C-alpha positions as CSV (number, residue, x, y, z in Angstrom):
1,X,102.6,86.6,108.8
2,X,103.9,88.7,106.2
3,X,102.5,88.0,102.5
4,X,104.4,88.6,99.4
5,X,103.1,88.0,96.3
6,X,104.3,88.1,92.6
7,X,103.2,90.3,89.7
8,X,100.2,88.7,87.9
9,X,98.9,90.8,84.9
10,X,95.9,91.8,86.1
11,X,94.9,93.5,82.8
12,X,95.1,90.6,80.8
13,X,93.0,88.2,83.2
14,X,90.2,90.8,83.0
15,X,90.4,90.8,79.1
16,X,90.5,86.9,78.8
17,X,87.9,85.9,81.4
18,X,84.8,88.0,81.9
19,X,82.7,85.6,83.2
20,X,84.1,85.6,86.8
21,X,83.2,88.2,88.8
22,X,86.1,90.4,89.6
23,X,86.6,92.5,91.8
24,X,89.5,93.9,94.3
25,X,89.0,94.0,98.1
26,X,90.7,97.1,99.4
27,X,90.4,95.2,102.8
28,X,92.6,92.3,101.7
29,X,93.9,93.4,98.3
30,X,93.0,90.0,96.7
31,X,90.5,89.2,93.7
32,X,88.1,86.1,93.9
33,X,89.6,84.6,90.6
34,X,89.9,80.7,90.2
35,X,93.3,80.8,89.2
36,X,93.0,77.0,88.0
37,X,89.9,77.8,86.2
38,X,92.0,81.0,84.7
39,X,95.0,78.8,83.5
40,X,92.9,76.5,81.8
41,X,90.3,79.3,80.1
42,X,93.7,81.2,78.9
43,X,95.1,78.1,77.5
44,X,91.5,77.6,75.8
45,X,91.4,81.2,74.7
46,X,95.0,80.3,73.0
47,X,94.0,77.7,71.3
48,X,91.3,79.5,69.8
49,X,88.3,77.8,71.7
50,X,87.4,80.3,74.3
51,X,86.4,83.8,73.3
52,X,87.0,86.4,75.9
53,X,83.9,87.8,77.2
54,X,84.4,91.1,79.0
55,X,80.4,92.1,80.0
56,X,81.0,91.9,83.6
57,X,84.2,94.0,84.2
58,X,83.4,97.1,86.0
59,X,85.6,100.1,84.3
60,X,86.3,101.9,87.1
61,X,88.5,99.0,88.8
62,X,92.2,99.7,89.2
63,X,94.5,97.0,88.7
64,X,96.3,96.7,92.0
65,X,98.8,94.1,93.3
66,X,99.4,93.1,97.1
67,X,102.7,92.9,97.9
68,X,102.5,93.1,101.7
69,X,100.0,92.3,104.5
70,X,100.1,92.0,107.9
71,X,97.1,92.5,110.3
72,X,97.9,96.0,110.6
73,X,99.2,96.9,107.1
74,X,98.3,96.0,103.6
75,X,100.4,97.6,100.9
76,X,99.1,97.3,97.3
77,X,101.0,98.4,93.9
78,X,98.9,100.3,91.7
79,X,100.9,101.6,88.9
80,X,104.6,101.8,88.0
81,X,105.2,104.4,90.9
82,X,101.9,104.2,93.2
83,X,101.4,102.5,95.8
84,X,98.3,102.3,98.3
85,X,98.7,101.5,101.8
86,X,96.2,100.6,104.1
87,X,95.9,100.5,107.9
88,X,93.0,100.2,110.7
89,X,91.4,102.6,113.0
90,X,89.0,101.4,115.4
91,X,85.8,104.1,115.8
92,X,83.2,103.8,117.7
93,X,80.7,104.9,115.0
94,X,81.7,103.1,112.0
95,X,83.5,99.6,114.2
96,X,87.1,98.7,112.5
97,X,87.8,100.7,109.5
98,X,90.3,100.8,106.6
99,X,92.2,104.1,106.0
100,X,94.1,104.7,102.9
101,X,97.4,106.5,102.0
102,X,99.6,106.9,99.2
103,X,102.9,106.5,98.8
104,X,105.2,107.3,95.3
105,X,108.3,105.8,94.3
106,X,110.8,107.2,91.9
107,X,114.7,106.5,91.6
108,X,114.5,105.2,95.2
109,X,113.2,108.2,96.7
110,X,109.7,108.1,97.9
111,X,106.8,110.6,99.6
112,X,103.8,109.4,101.9
113,X,100.7,110.9,101.8
114,X,98.8,110.5,105.3
115,X,100.5,108.0,107.9
116,X,99.2,104.8,108.4
117,X,96.8,104.8,111.6
118,X,99.3,104.3,114.4
119,X,103.2,104.0,115.2
120,X,103.2,100.2,115.0
121,X,101.8,100.3,111.3
122,X,103.9,103.3,109.9
123,X,107.4,101.3,111.7
124,X,105.9,98.1,108.9
125,X,105.3,100.8,106.2
126,X,108.5,102.6,106.9
127,X,110.6,99.3,107.1
128,X,108.9,97.4,104.1
129,X,109.8,100.9,101.9
130,X,113.4,100.6,103.4
131,X,114.2,97.1,103.1
132,X,111.9,95.6,100.2
133,X,111.9,99.0,98.0
134,X,115.3,99.4,98.8
135,X,114.1,103.4,98.7
136,X,114.2,106.0,101.3
137,X,111.3,108.1,102.2
138,X,111.9,112.0,101.9
139,X,108.8,113.2,103.5
140,X,105.2,112.6,104.9
141,X,102.3,115.0,104.2
142,X,98.9,114.4,106.1
143,X,96.1,115.4,103.9
144,X,94.3,117.0,107.2
145,X,94.2,116.8,110.7
146,X,92.4,113.6,111.4
147,X,94.0,110.6,113.6
148,X,93.7,108.3,110.1
149,X,96.3,110.9,108.6
150,X,98.7,111.7,111.3
151,X,98.5,108.8,113.7
152,X,101.8,107.6,112.8
153,X,104.1,111.3,112.5
154,X,106.0,110.3,115.8
155,X,107.2,107.3,114.0
156,X,108.1,109.1,111.0
157,X,110.0,111.7,113.0
158,X,111.6,108.9,114.9
159,X,113.0,108.1,111.5
160,X,114.3,111.5,110.6
161,X,111.7,111.8,108.0
162,X,110.0,115.1,108.0
163,X,106.6,116.3,107.7
164,X,105.1,118.7,105.9
165,X,101.8,120.3,106.5
166,X,99.8,123.4,105.7
167,X,99.2,126.2,108.1
168,X,95.8,125.4,108.6
169,X,96.8,121.7,109.6
170,X,99.6,122.5,112.0
171,X,97.2,124.8,113.5
172,X,94.3,122.4,114.2
173,X,96.6,119.7,115.8
174,X,98.0,122.2,117.9
175,X,94.1,123.2,119.0
176,X,93.7,119.4,119.3
177,X,96.0,118.8,121.9
178,X,98.5,117.1,119.3
179,X,101.9,117.5,119.7
180,X,105.3,115.8,118.1
181,X,108.8,115.9,119.2
182,X,109.5,117.8,116.2
183,X,108.3,120.8,114.1
184,X,106.0,120.2,111.1
185,X,107.5,122.1,108.0
186,X,104.5,124.5,107.0
187,X,103.1,125.5,103.7
188,X,100.2,127.1,102.5
189,X,98.0,125.7,99.6
190,X,100.9,124.2,97.5
191,X,103.9,122.2,97.7
192,X,106.2,120.6,95.3
193,X,108.6,117.9,96.0
194,X,111.2,116.4,93.9
195,X,111.8,112.5,93.9
196,X,114.5,111.5,91.8
197,X,113.6,113.4,88.3
198,X,110.2,113.7,89.1
199,X,108.0,116.2,91.2
200,X,105.2,115.0,93.7
201,X,102.3,117.7,94.3
202,X,100.3,118.6,97.3
203,X,97.7,120.9,96.8
204,X,94.7,123.0,98.4
205,X,91.3,123.0,96.4
206,X,88.9,124.2,99.5
207,X,86.9,123.2,102.3
208,X,85.2,119.4,102.0
209,X,85.7,116.8,104.9
210,X,87.3,119.6,106.6
211,X,88.7,123.0,106.3
212,X,92.2,122.0,105.8
213,X,91.7,119.1,103.7
214,X,94.4,118.6,100.7
215,X,94.9,116.0,97.6
216,X,98.4,115.0,96.5
217,X,98.6,114.4,93.0
218,X,102.0,112.6,90.8
219,X,101.6,113.3,87.3
220,X,103.5,110.9,86.1
221,X,100.7,108.1,86.7
222,X,98.0,110.4,86.7
223,X,97.1,109.6,90.3
224,X,95.6,111.7,92.8
225,X,95.1,110.8,96.4
226,X,92.2,112.5,97.7
227,X,92.2,111.4,101.1
228,X,88.7,111.8,102.7
229,X,88.2,114.5,100.5
230,X,87.2,111.9,98.0
231,X,84.9,109.3,98.6
232,X,84.9,105.7,96.7
233,X,82.3,105.0,94.0
234,X,79.1,104.1,96.2
235,X,80.2,105.2,99.5
236,X,78.5,107.1,102.5
237,X,79.3,110.7,103.2
238,X,81.1,109.5,106.3
239,X,82.0,111.5,109.3
240,X,80.9,115.4,109.0
241,X,81.6,116.8,112.7
242,X,84.3,119.0,110.6
243,X,82.9,119.4,107.4
244,X,81.5,121.6,105.2
245,X,79.0,119.9,103.0
246,X,78.2,123.6,101.3
247,X,81.6,123.7,100.1
248,X,82.5,120.2,99.3
249,X,80.8,119.7,95.5
250,X,82.7,122.8,94.6
251,X,85.8,122.0,95.9
252,X,86.2,118.5,94.1
253,X,85.0,120.6,91.1
254,X,88.0,122.4,91.2
255,X,90.2,119.2,91.3
256,X,88.5,117.7,88.6
257,X,88.8,120.6,86.3
258,X,92.7,120.6,87.2
259,X,93.2,116.9,86.5
260,X,90.5,116.0,84.0
261,X,92.1,113.0,83.0
262,X,93.0,111.5,86.2
263,X,93.8,107.5,86.1
264,X,94.3,106.8,89.5
265,X,92.1,108.2,92.3
266,X,92.7,107.1,95.9
267,X,89.8,108.2,98.2
268,X,90.5,108.0,102.2
269,X,88.5,105.2,102.8
270,X,87.3,102.3,100.4
271,X,88.2,100.8,97.0
272,X,90.4,103.0,94.7
273,X,89.1,103.9,91.5
274,X,89.4,106.4,88.5
275,X,87.7,109.8,87.7
276,X,84.2,108.0,88.5
277,X,85.4,108.9,92.2
278,X,85.5,112.4,91.9
279,X,82.2,112.6,89.9
280,X,80.4,110.4,92.6
281,X,81.9,112.5,95.4
282,X,80.5,115.9,93.2
283,X,77.1,114.2,92.9
284,X,76.9,112.9,96.9
285,X,77.5,116.4,98.1
286,X,75.4,118.3,95.4
287,X,73.3,121.1,96.9
288,X,69.5,120.4,95.9
């Protein structure tokens, strides 16, 4: 069943109700707020009978609104232009894993960073953007060569949506036997694409999770899509089979140095946050 949820003012909820444990689940995109209690507490606050309590609010929470959910795909709205798409990959080592990507929409044009994990979930994302957001996807950009970034490329190509990837990523895809019906458009360390009157950036800062990992950035909302290069707060190091752990922290430091005021940071897996995700990743891979 598809679920469409009308917008809630999450910031106001957090300011008013601090004694309710607040969290956003990246798997389900919902919060465990008792909305009946919330409505009653709001009335009491407005009457002056209840003082807002914010001591339990986590500073790293990113407001999100689940606007679409099926068993294959979840889409959360994180800001005016930025959406997080979450699909799922069955793995031998980690079981069923939620895999994040970013969608940026402006003036009915969109850019996708990392495809959903397969063609079916990618088809759902394309249909949602087309039919619900009334927008056209102009490009899809995988942040590295692993399956959780490229699993739906063929579906995008079936819809004549071009794929852009670095020379390194294209070479690694070919090396691993990944072939697609249409050629991938190649760039080197930096790509700028227009969506309406705004720009979206894809940039390479160095090795980490893989030697080809890049990030996405949208300056209007100070949003970074870190992909698997960036870890969720408290997350593990994850799969290291293609990693350069000696360079990982240094690479993320470069990202933080260029974008020190990032407000939204989407990791490859787990909950989104802010600049603290960069700090956590730097410390996680810090050389002794």
